[in-house]
C-alpha positions in Angstrom: 66.4 15.7 -44.5 67.9 13.4 -41.9 67.6 16.2 -39.3 63.9 16.6 -40.1 63.3 12.8 -39.8 65.1 12.8 -36.5 63.0 15.7 -35.2 59.8 13.8 -36.2 61.0 10.7 -34.4 61.8 12.7 -31.3 58.4 14.4 -31.4 56.6 11.0 -31.8 58.6 9.6 -28.9 57.7 12.7 -26.8 54.0 12.3 -27.6 54.1 8.6 -26.8 55.9 9.3 -23.6 53.5 12.1 -22.5 50.5 10.0 -23.6 51.7 7.0 -21.5 52.3 9.4 -18.6 48.7 10.8 -18.9 47.3 7.3 -19.0 49.3 6.3 -16.0 48.1 9.5 -14.2 44.5 8.6 -15.0 44.9 5.0 -13.8 46.6 6.2 -10.7 43.8 8.7 -10.1 41.2 5.9 -10.5 43.2 3.7 -8.1 43.3 6.5 -5.5 39.6 7.2 -6.0 38.7 3.5 -5.6 40.8 3.2 -2.5 39.4 6.4 -1.0 35.8 5.1 -1.7 36.7 1.8 -0.2 38.1 3.3 3.0 35.1 5.6 3.2 32.7 2.7 2.9 34.7 0.8 5.5 34.1 3.7 7.9 30.3 3.6 7.3 28.3 1.8 9.9 26.4 -1.3 8.7 23.1 -2.3 10.4 23.9 -4.8 13.2 22.4 -8.2 12.5 21.3 -7.3 9.0 21.8 -9.6 6.0 20.6 -6.9 3.6 23.3 -5.9 1.1 23.1 -2.4 -0.5 25.2 -0.5 -3.1 25.6 -3.7 -5.2 26.8 -3.4 -8.8 24.7 -4.8 -11.6 27.0 -7.9 -11.9 26.9 -8.4 -8.1 23.1 -8.3 -8.1 22.9 -11.0 -10.7 25.5 -13.2 -9.0 23.6 -12.9 -5.7 20.3 -13.9 -7.5 22.0 -17.0 -8.8 23.4 -17.8 -5.4 19.9 -17.5 -3.9 18.5 -19.9 -6.4 21.3 -22.4 -6.0 21.0 -22.4 -2.1 17.2 -22.7 -2.3 17.4 -25.7 -4.7 20.0 -27.4 -2.4 17.7 -27.1 0.7 14.5 -28.2 -1.2 16.4 -31.2 -2.7 17.5 -32.1 0.8 14.0 -32.0 2.2 12.6 -33.9 -0.8 15.2 -36.7 -0.2 14.0 -37.5 3.4 12.3 -40.9 3.5 8.7 -40.6 4.5 9.1 -42.9 7.5 11.9 -40.7 8.9 10.2 -37.3 8.5 10.7 -35.0 11.5 10.5 -31.3 12.3 14.3 -31.0 12.2 14.7 -32.4 8.7 11.6 -31.0 7.0 10.0 -27.9 8.5 13.1 -26.3 10.2 15.3 -26.2 7.1 12.5 -24.5 5.1 11.8 -22.0 7.9 15.5 -21.2 8.2 15.9 -20.9 4.5 13.0 -18.4 4.3 14.3 -16.3 7.1 17.8 -16.2 5.7 16.9 -15.6 2.1 14.3 -13.0 2.4 16.8 -10.2 3.1 19.0 -11.4 0.2 16.0 -11.5 -2.1 15.2 -7.9 -1.1 18.8 -7.0 -1.7 18.2 -7.9 -5.3 14.8 -6.2 -5.5 15.6 -3.0 -3.7 17.8 -1.3 -6.4 14.9 -1.2 -8.9 13.1 1.1 -6.5 16.0 3.4 -5.4 19.0 3.1 -7.7 20.1 6.1 -9.7 21.7 3.9 -12.4 19.4 2.5 -15.1 21.8 -0.4 -15.6 21.5 -1.4 -11.9 17.7 -1.0 -12.0 17.6 -3.3 -15.1 19.8 -5.9 -13.3 17.5 -5.8 -10.3 14.5 -6.5 -12.5 16.3 -9.4 -14.2 17.4 -10.8 -10.8 13.9 -10.6 -9.5 12.6 -12.4 -12.6 15.1 -15.3 -12.0 14.2 -15.6 -8.4 10.5 -15.5 -9.1 10.8 -18.2 -11.7 12.6 -20.4 -9.2 10.1 -19.7 -6.4 7.3 -20.6 -8.7 9.0 -23.9 -9.6 9.6 -24.8 -5.9 5.9 -24.1 -5.1 5.0 -26.9 -7.6 7.5 -29.6 -6.4 5.5 -32.7 -5.7 8.4 -34.4 -3.9 8.7 -31.6 -1.3 4.9 -31.5 -0.9 4.7 -35.2 -0.2 7.3 -34.9 2.6 5.5 -31.9 4.3 2.1 -33.5 3.9 3.4 -36.6 5.7 4.7 -34.5 8.6 1.4 -32.7 9.0 -0.5 -36.0 8.8 1.3 -37.3 11.8 0.3 -34.3 14.0 3.5 -34.4 15.9 3.6 -30.7 16.7 6.3 -29.1 18.7 4.3 -26.0 19.2 1.2 -24.3 17.8 3.5 -22.0 15.8 5.1 -25.0 14.0 1.6 -26.4 13.3 0.4 -23.2 11.7 3.6 -22.9 9.6 3.4 -26.4 8.3 -0.3 -26.0 7.5 0.4 -22.9 5.5 3.1 -24.7 3.6 0.6 -27.5 2.7 -2.1 -24.9 1.8 0.3 -23.1 -0.6 1.2 -26.3 -2.3 -2.4 -27.3 -2.7 -3.4 -23.9 -4.1 -0.9 -24.7 -6.8 -2.8 -28.0 -7.5 -0.4 -30.5 -6.0 -3.3 -32.5 -4.5 -4.9 -32.7 -8.0 -4.4 -35.2 -10.8 -1.8 -34.2 -13.5 -4.6 -33.4 -16.0 -6.4 -31.0 -13.6 -3.0 -29.5 -12.6 -2.4 -28.7 -16.3 -5.8 -27.2 -16.5 -5.1 -25.0 -13.4 -1.9 -23.7 -15.1 -3.8 -22.8 -18.2 -6.4 -21.0 -16.3 -3.9 -19.0 -14.3 -2.0 -18.0 -17.4 -5.3 -16.8 -19.1 -6.3 -14.9 -16.0 -2.9 -13.2 -15.8 -3.1 -12.3 -19.5 -6.6 -10.8 -19.2 -5.7 -8.9 -16.1 -2.7 -7.2 -17.8 -4.8 -6.5 -20.9 -7.5 -4.9 -18.7 -5.0 -2.5 -17.0 -3.3 -1.8 -20.3 -6.7 -0.9 -21.9 -7.2 1.7 -19.1 -3.7 3.1 -19.5 -4.0 3.3 -23.3 -7.4 5.0 -23.3 -7.0 8.2 -25.3 -10.5 9.7 -25.0 -10.6 13.4 -23.9 -12.6 16.5 -23.6 -11.5 20.0 -24.6 -12.1 23.0 -22.4 -11.3 26.6 -23.0 -8.7 27.8 -20.5 -11.1 30.1 -18.5 -8.3 31.0 -16.1 -8.4 27.5 -14.6 -5.3 28.1 -12.6 -7.3 30.5 -10.4 -9.5 27.6 -9.3 -7.2 24.7 -9.0 -3.8 24.3 -7.3 -1.0 24.4 -10.0 0.0 20.8 -9.2 -3.4 19.6 -10.3 -3.2 21.0 -13.9 -0.7 19.8 -16.4 0.0 23.2 -17.9 2.0 21.6 -20.8 -1.3 20.5 -22.2 -2.4 24.1 -22.8 -2.3 24.8 -26.5 -1.8 28.1 -28.2 -5.5 27.8 -29.0 -6.3 28.5 -25.3 -7.9 25.0 -24.9 -7.1 22.4 -22.3 -7.2 18.7 -23.1 -8.4 16.7 -20.1 -8.2 13.0 -19.9 -10.3 10.4 -18.0 -10.1 9.5 -14.3 -7.9 12.0 -12.5 -8.5 15.1 -14.6 -12.2 14.5 -15.1 -12.7 13.9 -11.4 -11.1 17.3 -10.6 -13.2 19.1 -13.1 -16.4 17.7 -11.6 -16.0 20.2 -8.8 -15.3 23.3 -10.9 -18.0 25.8 -10.4 -17.3 27.3 -13.9 -18.9 24.2 -15.5 -22.5 23.7 -16.3 -24.4 20.6 -15.3 -24.0 19.4 -18.9 -20.2 19.5 -18.6 -20.2 17.9 -15.2 -22.2 15.0 -16.6 -19.7 14.7 -19.5 -16.8 14.6 -17.0 -18.6 12.0 -15.0 -19.1 9.9 -18.1 -15.4 10.3 -18.8 -14.7 8.6 -15.5 -17.2 5.9 -16.2 -15.9 5.3 -19.7 -18.0 4.0 -22.6 -19.8 0.8 -22.2 -17.8 -1.3 -24.6 -14.3 -0.6 -23.1 -13.0 -3.7 -21.2 -16.5 -5.2 -21.2 -15.4 -8.6 -22.6 -12.2 -8.7 -20.5 -14.2 -8.2 -17.3 -16.8 -10.9 -18.1 -14.1 -13.4 -19.2 -12.0 -12.7 -16.1 -14.9 -13.6 -13.8 -15.7 -16.8 -15.7 -12.1 -18.0 -15.5 -11.9 -17.2 -11.8 -14.9 -19.3 -11.0 -13.5 -22.2 -13.0 -10.2 -22.0 -11.1 -12.1 -21.9 -7.8 -14.2 -24.9 -8.6 -11.1 -26.8 -9.8 -9.6 -26.3 -6.3 -12.7 -27.4 -4.5 -14.4 -24.1 -3.7 -18.0 -23.3 -4.6 -17.1 -19.9 -6.1 -14.1 -17.6 -6.4 -15.1 -15.4 -3.5 -14.9 -18.4 -1.1 -11.5 -19.2 -2.6 -10.2 -15.6 -2.1 -11.6 -15.0 1.4 -10.8 -18.4 2.9 -8.0 -18.1 5.4 -8.6 -14.4 5.8 -10.1 -12.7 8.9 -13.6 -12.5 7.3 -13.4 -16.3 6.5 -16.5 -16.5 4.2 -18.3 -14.5 1.6 -21.5 -14.8 3.6 -20.0 -13.0 6.5 -18.7 -10.2 4.2 -22.2 -9.8 2.7 -23.8 -9.6 6.1 -21.2 -7.0 7.2 -21.6 -4.8 4.1 -25.4 -4.9 4.0 -25.8 -4.2 7.7 -23.4 -1.3 7.5 -25.2 0.1 4.4 -28.6 -0.1 6.1 -27.3 1.6 9.2 -26.1 4.5 7.1 -29.4 5.2 5.4 -30.7 7.8 7.8 -27.5 9.9 7.9 -26.9 9.5 4.1 -30.5 10.7 3.4 -30.0 13.8 5.5 -26.7 14.5 3.7 -28.3 14.0 0.3 -31.2 16.3 1.2 -28.7 19.1 1.9 -27.1 18.6 -1.5 -30.4 18.5 -3.3 -31.6 21.7 -1.6 -28.5 23.6 -2.6 -28.8 22.4 -6.2 -32.5 23.4 -6.3 -31.5 26.9 -5.1 -28.8 27.2 -7.7 -30.2 25.4 -10.7 -33.9 25.1 -10.1 -36.0 21.9 -10.4 -33.4 19.8 -12.2 -33.1 16.2 -11.1 -30.1 15.5 -8.9 -27.7 12.9 -10.2 -24.4 11.2 -9.3 -22.4 13.7 -11.3 -23.7 16.4 -8.9 -22.3 14.8 -5.7 -18.7 16.0 -5.9 -19.5 19.5 -7.0 -22.2 20.2 -4.4 -20.2 18.5 -1.6 -17.4 20.9 -2.4 -19.9 23.8 -2.4 -21.3 22.9 1.0 -17.9 22.4 2.5 -16.8 25.9 1.2 -19.9 27.4 2.9 -19.6 25.4 6.2 -15.8 25.3 6.8 -13.4 28.2 6.8 -10.6 25.8 5.7 -8.0 26.7 3.2 -5.6 23.8 2.7 -3.1 26.1 1.1 -2.9 27.9 4.4 -2.9 24.6 6.3 0.1 23.4 4.3 2.2 26.3 5.7 2.1 24.7 9.1 3.6 21.4 8.1 7.3 21.7 7.2 8.8 18.3 6.9 11.6 19.0 9.3 8.9 19.4 12.1 6.5 16.7 11.0 9.0 13.9 11.2 10.2 14.6 14.8 6.5 15.1 15.8 5.6 11.6 14.4 8.5 10.1 16.3 7.2 11.7 19.5 3.6 10.5 18.9 4.9 6.9 18.4 7.1 7.2 21.4 4.2 8.2 23.6 1.7 5.7 22.2 3.9 2.6 21.8 6.7 3.2 24.3 9.4 3.4 21.7 12.5 5.6 21.2 13.9 6.5 17.8 17.6 7.4 17.2 19.3 8.3 14.0 22.4 6.2 13.2 25.2 8.5 12.3 27.5 7.6 9.3 25.4 4.7 8.3 26.0 3.0 5.0 23.2 4.1 2.6 22.5 4.2 -1.1 22.0 8.0 -1.4 23.1 11.0 0.7 19.4 11.8 1.4 18.7 8.5 3.0 18.8 8.1 6.8 18.9 5.1 9.1 17.1 5.0 12.4 17.3 2.5 15.3 14.2 1.7 17.3 14.5 1.0 21.1 12.0 -0.2 23.7 11.6 2.8 25.9 11.4 0.8 29.2 14.1 -1.9 28.7 16.4 -0.1 26.2 16.3 -3.2 23.9 16.9 -2.7 20.2 13.6 -3.6 18.5 14.8 -3.0 14.9 15.9 -0.5 12.3 14.4 1.3 9.4 15.6 3.5 6.5 13.9 6.8 5.5 14.2 7.5 1.8 11.5 10.2 1.5 12.9 12.9 -0.8 12.1 13.1 -4.5 14.7 12.2 -7.1 14.7 10.9 -10.6 14.5 7.2 -11.2 13.1 6.4 -7.8 9.9 4.6 -7.1 7.1 7.1 -7.3 4.6 6.1 -4.5 4.7 6.2 -0.7 5.0 2.7 0.8 6.8 0.6 3.4 9.2 -2.1 2.1 10.2 -5.0 4.3 13.9 -5.6 3.9 14.5 -8.2 6.6 11.6 -9.9 8.5 12.1 -10.5 12.1 12.2 -14.1 13.3 13.2 -16.3 16.3 14.2 -19.8 15.2 16.3 -22.1 17.3 16.9 -19.4 19.9 18.4 -17.2 17.2 16.8 -13.8 16.7 16.9 -12.0 13.3 16.2 -8.3 13.8 13.6 -6.6 11.5 14.7 -3.9 9.0 12.3 -1.8 7.0 12.3 1.0 4.5 9.8 3.9 4.2 10.0 5.3 0.7 8.3 8.4 -0.6 8.6 11.4 -3.0 8.5 14.5 -0.8 10.1 17.9 -1.5 13.2 18.7 0.5 14.4 22.0 1.7 15.5 24.4 -1.2 17.5 27.6 -0.6 16.6 27.7 3.0 12.9 27.2 2.3 11.6 24.0 4.0 9.7 21.4 2.2 6.0 21.8 3.0 3.5 18.9 3.2 -0.1 19.0 2.1 -2.4 17.7 4.9 -3.1 14.6 2.9 0.7 13.9 2.8 0.9 14.3 6.6 -1.9 11.8 7.0 -0.3 9.4 4.5 3.1 9.7 6.2 1.6 8.9 9.6 -0.3 6.0 8.1 2.9 4.5 6.6 4.7 5.0 9.8 2.1 2.8 11.4 3.3 0.1 9.1 6.9 0.8 10.1 6.0 0.5 13.8 4.0 -2.7 13.1 6.9 -4.2 11.2 9.5 -3.4 13.9 7.3 -4.6 16.8 6.1 -7.9 15.4 7.8 -10.8 17.2 6.5 -13.8 15.3 8.9 -16.7 15.5 8.7 -17.5 11.8 9.7 -15.0 9.1 6.6 -16.1 7.0 4.3 -14.5 9.6 6.5 -11.6 10.5 6.7 -8.0 9.3 3.7 -7.2 7.1 3.1 -10.7 5.9 -0.1 -11.0 7.9 -3.8 -11.6 7.3 -4.7 -8.9 4.7 -7.9 -8.1 6.5 -5.8 -7.1 9.6 -2.6 -5.6 8.2 -4.1 -2.0 7.8 -5.5 -1.8 11.3 -2.3 -0.4 13.1 -1.9 2.3 10.4 -5.6 3.3 10.5 -5.2 3.5 14.3 -2.3 5.9 14.0 -4.1 8.1 11.4 -6.5 9.1 14.2 -3.9 11.4 15.7 -3.9 13.7 12.6 -7.3 15.0 13.8 -6.6 15.8 17.4 -5.6 19.3 18.3 -2.8 18.4 20.7 -1.2 15.9 18.4 -1.5 18.2 15.5 0.4 20.8 17.4 3.1 18.3 18.1 3.8 17.8 14.3 3.2 21.4 13.1 4.7 24.9 13.2 4.4 27.8 10.9 7.3 27.5 8.4 8.4 31.1 8.9 8.2 30.8 12.7 8.2 27.3 13.9 7.4 28.3 17.5 3.9 29.2 16.2 1.9 25.9 16.1 -1.2 25.4 14.0 -4.2 27.4 15.2 -7.0 25.8 17.3 -9.7 27.0 14.9 -7.9 25.2 12.0 -7.7 22.0 14.0 -11.4 22.2 14.8 -12.3 22.8 11.1 -10.1 19.8 10.0 -11.9 17.6 12.5 -15.3 18.7 11.4 -14.4 18.6 7.7 -13.2 15.0 8.1 -16.7 13.7 8.7 -18.6 15.9 6.3 -20.9 13.8 4.0 -19.1 10.7 5.3 -22.2 8.5 5.1 -22.6 9.1 1.4 -18.9 8.6 0.9 -19.0 5.3 2.8 -22.1 4.2 0.8 -20.2 4.7 -2.4 -17.4 2.4 -1.1 -20.0 -0.2 0.0 -21.6 -0.2 -3.4 -18.5 -1.3 -5.2 -17.6 -3.7 -2.4 -21.0 -5.4 -2.9 -20.5 -5.4 -6.6 -17.1 -7.1 -6.2 -18.6 -9.7 -3.9 -21.6 -10.5 -6.0 -19.8 -11.0 -9.3 -17.2 -13.3 -7.6 -19.8 -15.3 -5.7 -22.4 -15.8 -8.4 -22.0 -16.9 -12.0 -23.5 -15.4 -15.2 -24.2 -12.0 -13.7 -25.3 -9.1 -15.9 -22.7 -6.6 -14.6 -24.4 -3.4 -15.9 -27.8 -4.6 -14.7 -26.3 -5.4 -11.3 -24.6 -2.0 -11.0 -27.9 -0.2 -11.9 -29.7 -2.2 -9.2 -27.0 -1.5 -6.6 -26.9 2.2 -7.4 -30.7 2.4 -6.8 -30.6 0.3 -3.7 -27.4 1.6 -1.9 -27.3 5.2 -3.2 -30.8 6.0 -2.1 -32.4 5.9 -5.5 -29.7 7.8 -7.4 -29.4 6.1 -10.8 -26.2 5.1 -12.5 -25.2 7.3 -15.4 -26.6 5.9 -18.7 -24.0 4.9 -21.3 -21.3 4.1 -18.7 -19.9 0.8 -17.5 -18.0 1.2 -14.2 -17.1 -2.5 -14.3 -14.8 -1.7 -17.3 -12.7 0.7 -15.3 -12.4 -0.9 -11.9 -8.8 -2.2 -11.7 -9.0 -3.2 -8.1 -11.4 -6.0 -9.0 -9.3 -6.8 -12.1 -6.2 -7.5 -10.1 -5.0 -7.3 -6.5 -8.3 -6.9 -4.8 -10.5 -9.4 -6.6 -13.3 -10.5 -4.2 -11.5 -8.6 -1.4 -12.4 -4.9 -2.0 -14.2 -5.0 1.4 -11.0 -5.4 3.3 -10.3 -1.7 3.8 -13.8 -1.0 5.4 -13.4 -4.2 7.4 -10.2 -3.0 8.9 -11.7 0.4 9.7 -14.6 -1.4 11.4 -12.3 -3.3 13.7 -13.3 -2.6 17.4 -9.7 -1.5 18.0 -10.2 1.6 15.9 -12.8 2.8 18.4 -10.8 1.7 21.4 -8.2 4.5 21.7 -8.7 6.9 24.5 -8.3 10.7 24.4 -8.1 12.7 27.6 -8.2 16.5 28.0 -5.6 16.5 30.8 -3.2 14.1 29.2 -2.4 13.8 25.6 -2.2 10.0 25.5 -3.3 7.5 28.0 -0.5 4.9 27.6 -2.2 1.7 28.4 -4.4 1.1 25.4 -1.6 1.4 22.9 0.9 -0.3 25.1 -1.4 -3.3 25.4 -2.0 -3.1 21.7 1.7 -3.2 21.0 2.3 -6.2 23.3 -0.7 -8.3 22.2 -1.2 -7.3 18.6 2.0 -5.8 17.1 4.1 -8.5 18.7 1.4 -11.2 18.2 2.8 -14.7 17.8 1.5 -16.9 15.0 -0.3 -19.4 17.1 -3.5 -17.2 17.1 -5.5 -15.9 14.2 -6.1 -12.2 13.9 -9.6 -12.2 15.3 -8.4 -14.3 18.3 -5.7 -11.7 19.1 -8.3 -8.9 18.9 -10.6 -10.8 21.2 -7.8 -11.3 23.7 -7.0 -7.6 23.6 -10.6 -6.5 24.0 -11.2 -9.2 26.7 -14.4 -10.2 24.9 -15.5 -12.2 21.9 -14.7 -10.5 18.6 -18.0 -9.5 17.0 -18.3 -7.2 14.0 -21.9 -6.2 14.7 -20.4 -4.1 17.6 -17.9 -2.4 15.4 -20.3 -1.7 12.6 -22.3 0.6 15.0 -19.1 2.4 16.0 -17.9 2.8 12.4 -21.3 4.2 11.5 -21.1 6.7 14.3 -17.6 7.8 13.8 -17.8 8.1 10.0 -20.9 10.3 10.1 -21.0 12.7 13.0 -18.1 12.2 15.5 -20.5 10.8 18.1 -19.0 9.7 21.4 -20.1 6.3 22.5 -21.6 7.1 25.9 -21.4 3.6 27.2 -17.6 3.3 26.8 -16.6 6.9 26.6 -14.5 6.2 23.5 -13.9 8.3 20.4 -13.5 6.8 17.0 -12.6 8.2 13.6 -12.4 7.3 9.9 -10.0 8.4 7.2 -10.1 11.0 4.5 -7.7 13.4 2.8 -7.6 16.9 1.5 -7.4 18.8 -1.8 -7.8 16.6 -4.8 -7.7 13.5 -2.7 -11.0 14.5 -1.1 -12.5 15.2 -4.6 -11.4 11.8 -5.9 -12.6 10.1 -2.7 -16.0 11.6 -3.3 -16.3 10.6 -6.9 -18.9 8.0 -7.9 -16.2 5.5 -8.8 -13.7 6.3 -6.0 -12.4 2.7 -5.8 -10.9 3.0 -9.3 -7.2 3.9 -9.3 -5.6 5.2 -12.5 -2.2 4.9 -11.0 -1.8 1.2 -11.6 0.8 0.2 -14.1 1.9 -3.0 -15.7 4.9 -3.3 -13.3 2.4 -3.1 -10.4 0.3 -5.8 -12.0 3.3 -8.1 -12.4 4.1 -7.6 -8.7 0.6 -8.3 -7.5 0.2 -11.3 -9.9 2.9 -13.2 -8.0 0.4 -13.8 -5.2 3.0 -13.2 -2.6 3.0 -10.4 0.1 5.1 -8.3 -2.3 8.0 -6.1 -1.4 5.9 -3.1 -0.1 2.8 -2.1 1.6 0.9 1.2 1.2 
């Protein structure tokens, strides 16, 4: 018995000993792993001059957010404590400018993980950190003691430079847009209005996202007629029917030649949604916005929204849109006649309606252009497109791109590049490329500013940006292939990267992409032009099975012709909704459905709006983010600079137009407004009546301006994007989510630009 007890004790001691040894081994392994990771990270190169912190843990993100808030409060308290009779640049403006430059990269360090982190806990910590910082920023923007000091400084007019003057004036403007020049009663009313507007905006978007209406189609071998990525095959039931939802699906099916006119009309009505959806929200939103504008001293909300933008007034926007629409009438009428004739041949004497436009545009394009975008895709492997884009930017802007080896990144697929001035060798800035698809990552293509450039007190802060996307990488030796629309989009976003890096504004507030919203798209729209020139297309292309074989000349010519097909009608559809957006935000008590019917008849050459629909109820851009400013995209395209690039048959690029643009526009200092910079570049007064003519020409028939010998182009995309762009409600975007609404709602420049 005693022997058995002794054996049990020995066995227990042995188990305890081996268990302790195992635990020690595990702990030792963890220690070695941590040390190994630490030493590996020490070997990784950090970005010189960057204050952006990456690979933070959840707790580190939250601690950093608290540090940001504490430091900001300290600086604002110091500025607020300055006696009004002792206010100077050094003790008021300079501390706030330095704070903004120093804290922006730290704020982005907290916000970045929610876009790129694999860990859900880290993404949640990032969202919480951003919430804390936003709450503090909102509180600082309403500090009356700080406003009083800044207002005193601006009242003295003791400017050190024009840049300082503009920075101080913007500080005052931001304070006053938060009601600090109003009485306490009016300020409280302003807060209530803003809260109600935010709530209605979110409800409007949620109503669109929650809409559950659908149509049922029999399968009819739909996969033969649409690329597989367009159809959610999971929706196919054993019954052989396909459940399609509003917006995206319905727009695609508008072009299906299997469908009768009746079904095309039903699809179109799905896009327009029933009349009652969001009707109350849309009306109440406009009423509240007009009240807010009047409270802040503006005659209507459009004047409030457009003030301090390049357009400057609602009157100028109306003049621009109406003149552009009138100039398109002749071309649009010819295009409409072609569509009507084809419909008459196929369907007889049935009235032509809006629902027929996408279908018959596609039919005409199929007849006129031998262009298969499935074949085009084979010429754009990502590993060739990227170096080609680098080469284009090098030739246009005089830049050199160099990958930084062994850089510290947050994922193995991420790459860091340095940007050099080609002539001087100076480092201009850096950018990350995070372009391959992975789970948990932000789903859209955009540019995120991580560190704005600045030059304060002779100290330069170097710019750092991120281009994020969701593209397919090489799999089993097969390269990731890009659709043509993805190529255009990538080049567009790269225009934002170049702009971000080249900007040399002294204050971080005006650096990067934090510019006049009417101007910020211009560099990217300029860069898009090179997707439609044969020589530049050959630079970024090569058949994926034989990369020495560039894209064929005939395909390039077809893409160039296809780009401008029915462009007058497309542009008129855009103008219609821009006019609608302007009218409802500049006039009170508007009958929205009656207005839309009138505009359809006037702008769309007599084509009536579909009965039973209410496009105003499914137009998220005017609900949030682009309220009273939907015109901005067309305004950017109409800029004279878009028609001022030079193409030559003997040389791919003439360097001087873009080099001048880079020096005078991309590096533009803040002492001039956008239109002043453009006037300087063009060496003549900036007038939009000139650019309207050029936009009309280039959007409709690729006409060369004989007087100046200049080409100009507009933007469109392929596949589904072309179908969606042609739809009667093309300005509506189903891909807006509550998270995007929250970001836009802040009223800041946001963390990204697309």
